[in-house]
C-alpha positions as CSV (number, residue, x, y, z in Angstrom):
1,X,63.6,74.0,235.0
2,X,61.5,70.9,234.6
3,X,62.8,67.5,234.9
4,X,60.9,64.1,234.8
5,X,60.3,62.6,238.2
6,X,62.2,59.3,238.5
7,X,61.1,58.3,242.1
8,X,58.7,55.6,240.8
9,X,60.4,54.8,237.4
10,X,60.0,50.9,237.1
11,X,62.8,50.7,234.5
12,X,65.4,51.6,237.2
13,X,65.6,47.8,237.9
14,X,67.3,47.5,234.5
15,X,69.4,50.6,234.6
16,X,71.0,52.2,237.6
17,X,69.1,55.4,238.6
18,X,72.2,57.6,238.5
19,X,72.7,56.7,234.8
20,X,69.3,58.2,234.0
21,X,70.1,61.3,236.0
22,X,73.4,61.5,234.4
23,X,71.9,61.4,230.8
24,X,69.3,64.0,231.7
25,X,71.8,66.5,233.1
26,X,74.3,65.8,230.3
27,X,71.7,66.4,227.6
28,X,70.8,69.8,229.3
29,X,74.4,70.8,229.4
30,X,75.1,69.8,225.7
31,X,71.9,71.6,224.5
32,X,73.0,74.8,226.4
33,X,70.0,74.7,228.8
34,X,72.5,74.5,231.7
35,X,75.3,77.0,230.9
36,X,79.0,77.1,231.9
37,X,79.3,78.4,235.5
38,X,75.7,77.3,236.5
39,X,75.7,75.6,240.0
40,X,74.4,72.1,240.3
41,X,73.0,71.9,243.8
42,X,72.3,68.4,244.9
43,X,69.4,69.2,247.2
44,X,67.6,71.2,244.4
45,X,68.3,68.6,241.8
46,X,67.1,65.8,244.1
47,X,63.8,67.7,244.7
48,X,63.2,68.4,241.0
49,X,63.9,64.8,240.0
50,X,62.1,63.3,242.9
51,X,65.0,61.2,244.1
52,X,67.5,61.1,247.0
53,X,70.8,62.8,246.8
54,X,72.8,59.6,246.4
55,X,72.1,59.0,242.6
56,X,72.5,62.8,242.1
57,X,75.9,62.7,243.6
58,X,77.0,59.7,241.5
59,X,75.7,61.3,238.3
60,X,77.6,64.4,239.0
61,X,80.7,62.4,239.7
62,X,80.3,60.8,236.3
63,X,79.8,64.1,234.6
64,X,83.0,65.4,236.2
65,X,84.8,62.4,234.8
66,X,83.6,63.4,231.3
67,X,84.7,67.0,231.8
68,X,81.2,68.5,231.7
69,X,81.1,69.4,235.4
70,X,83.9,70.6,237.9
71,X,83.8,70.7,241.6
72,X,85.1,73.4,244.0
73,X,85.7,72.2,247.6
74,X,83.1,73.4,250.0
75,X,81.2,75.2,247.2
76,X,79.9,72.3,245.1
77,X,79.6,71.3,241.5
78,X,79.3,73.7,238.5
79,X,78.7,73.3,234.8
80,X,81.9,73.3,232.7
81,X,80.2,72.9,229.3
82,X,81.9,72.4,226.0
83,X,84.4,75.1,225.0
84,X,85.8,76.2,221.8
85,X,89.1,74.4,222.7
86,X,87.0,71.2,223.4
87,X,85.4,71.4,220.0
88,X,88.8,72.0,218.3
89,X,90.2,68.8,220.0
90,X,87.1,66.8,219.2
91,X,87.3,67.7,215.5
92,X,91.0,67.2,215.3
93,X,90.4,63.6,216.5
94,X,87.2,63.3,214.3
95,X,89.1,64.4,211.1
96,X,91.3,61.3,211.4
97,X,88.7,58.9,212.7
98,X,85.8,60.0,210.4
99,X,88.2,59.7,207.5
100,X,89.1,56.1,208.5
101,X,85.4,55.3,208.9
102,X,84.6,56.6,205.4
103,X,87.5,54.6,204.0
104,X,86.5,51.4,205.6
105,X,82.8,52.0,204.7
106,X,83.8,52.3,201.1
107,X,85.4,49.0,201.3
108,X,82.9,47.1,203.4
109,X,79.4,48.7,202.9
110,X,76.6,46.2,202.1
111,X,73.9,46.6,199.5
112,X,71.2,47.2,202.2
113,X,73.4,49.9,203.9
114,X,74.1,51.5,200.5
115,X,70.3,51.7,199.8
116,X,69.7,53.2,203.2
117,X,72.5,55.8,202.7
118,X,70.9,56.7,199.4
119,X,67.6,57.3,201.1
120,X,69.2,59.4,203.8
121,X,71.1,61.6,201.4
122,X,67.9,62.2,199.2
123,X,66.0,63.3,202.3
124,X,68.9,65.4,203.5
125,X,69.0,67.3,200.2
126,X,65.1,67.8,200.3
127,X,65.5,69.2,203.9
128,X,68.4,71.4,202.9
129,X,66.4,73.0,200.1
130,X,63.6,73.7,202.5
131,X,66.1,75.0,205.1
132,X,64.5,72.6,207.7
133,X,67.5,72.8,210.1
134,X,66.1,70.2,212.7
135,X,65.5,67.6,210.0
136,X,68.8,68.4,208.3
137,X,70.4,67.7,211.6
138,X,68.6,64.5,212.1
139,X,69.5,63.1,208.6
140,X,73.1,64.4,209.1
141,X,73.4,62.3,212.2
142,X,71.9,59.3,210.4
143,X,74.3,59.8,207.6
144,X,77.3,59.7,209.8
145,X,76.0,57.0,212.1
146,X,75.4,54.7,209.1
147,X,79.0,55.3,207.8
148,X,80.3,54.4,211.2
149,X,78.2,51.2,211.2
150,X,79.3,50.4,207.5
151,X,82.9,50.7,208.6
152,X,82.3,47.3,210.5
153,X,84.4,48.5,213.4
154,X,82.5,48.6,216.7
155,X,85.2,50.5,218.6
156,X,85.4,53.1,216.0
157,X,81.5,53.4,215.9
158,X,81.4,53.8,219.6
159,X,84.1,56.6,219.9
160,X,82.7,58.5,217.0
161,X,79.1,58.3,218.2
162,X,80.2,59.7,221.5
163,X,82.0,62.6,219.9
164,X,78.9,63.3,217.8
165,X,76.7,63.9,220.8
166,X,79.0,66.3,222.4
167,X,78.7,69.0,219.7
168,X,74.8,68.7,218.9
169,X,74.1,72.3,220.0
170,X,77.1,73.8,218.2
171,X,76.1,71.9,215.0
172,X,72.7,73.5,215.1
173,X,74.3,77.0,215.5
174,X,76.7,76.1,212.6
175,X,73.9,75.3,210.2
176,X,72.4,78.7,210.8
177,X,75.5,80.3,209.4
178,X,74.7,81.7,205.9
179,X,75.8,79.4,203.2
180,X,76.9,76.5,205.5
181,X,73.8,74.4,205.0
182,X,74.3,74.2,201.3
183,X,78.1,73.9,201.6
184,X,77.6,70.9,203.9
185,X,75.2,69.3,201.6
186,X,77.7,69.4,198.8
187,X,80.3,67.8,201.0
188,X,78.0,65.0,202.0
189,X,77.2,64.3,198.3
190,X,80.9,64.0,197.5
191,X,81.3,61.6,200.5
192,X,78.2,59.6,199.5
193,X,79.3,59.3,195.8
194,X,82.9,58.1,196.9
195,X,81.4,55.4,199.2
196,X,79.0,54.0,196.8
197,X,81.5,54.0,194.0
198,X,83.8,52.0,196.4
199,X,86.6,54.6,196.3
200,X,88.2,54.5,199.7
201,X,90.8,57.2,199.0
202,X,88.3,59.7,197.8
203,X,85.9,58.8,200.6
204,X,88.5,59.5,203.2
205,X,89.7,62.7,201.5
206,X,86.2,64.1,201.2
207,X,85.3,63.2,204.7
208,X,88.4,64.8,206.1
209,X,87.5,68.0,204.1
210,X,83.9,68.0,205.4
211,X,85.1,67.6,209.0
212,X,87.8,70.3,208.6
213,X,85.2,72.7,207.2
214,X,82.7,71.9,209.9
215,X,85.3,72.4,212.7
216,X,86.3,75.8,211.3
217,X,82.8,77.0,211.3
218,X,82.0,75.6,214.8
219,X,85.0,77.0,216.4
220,X,84.3,80.4,215.0
221,X,80.8,80.3,216.2
222,X,81.8,79.0,219.7
223,X,84.5,81.8,220.2
224,X,81.9,84.4,219.3
225,X,79.5,82.9,221.8
226,X,82.2,82.8,224.5
227,X,83.1,86.5,223.9
228,X,79.4,87.5,224.0
229,X,79.0,85.6,227.3
230,X,82.1,87.0,228.8
231,X,81.1,90.5,227.9
232,X,77.8,90.3,229.8
């Protein structure tokens, strides 16, 4: 596995080195490159990243606090990953908070934000027709992030942005499910129309429906993946 070498990273004076290590390992876990049960050996990681074991140890401690890594005494750290139950929990919370974000966005969105949302939904529809999943995912993230921003609530934006990053790989798998790409596009259009029409009730209703449908699809996909892995 190839990592960047951080031994001479000049930016570390602005950001603690362990935070960079944390982000690198976290991304590989969330993208499924590091899989549940994989060992995270400090010496090996230190060699691959060109750093001492101290920032590795701190990064693993932070990952354990986030539930992505677990430790076994005298054996070391291992990847916990994101389970079907994790996804179900995340989406149960998201259904409430995303709905609230859409409601507030419908009430508080600015003209500039509305224009940006229009541009995003137009691109999303184009990429959906082309079945360009990476670009659909990018515009999907931009769509939701802009709604969080338009809600004018920094705490809400922060919490939802964090949740969004945790299910990036599962979302990619979900979009590959026959019919889901087009279904999600129609859901996004309903949310968009409600927000730009300044209809908070409909915006919240359609956002909750979208999150509910996404959750159902993601959980089914994750359970299939877990059964397949367990059977190997």
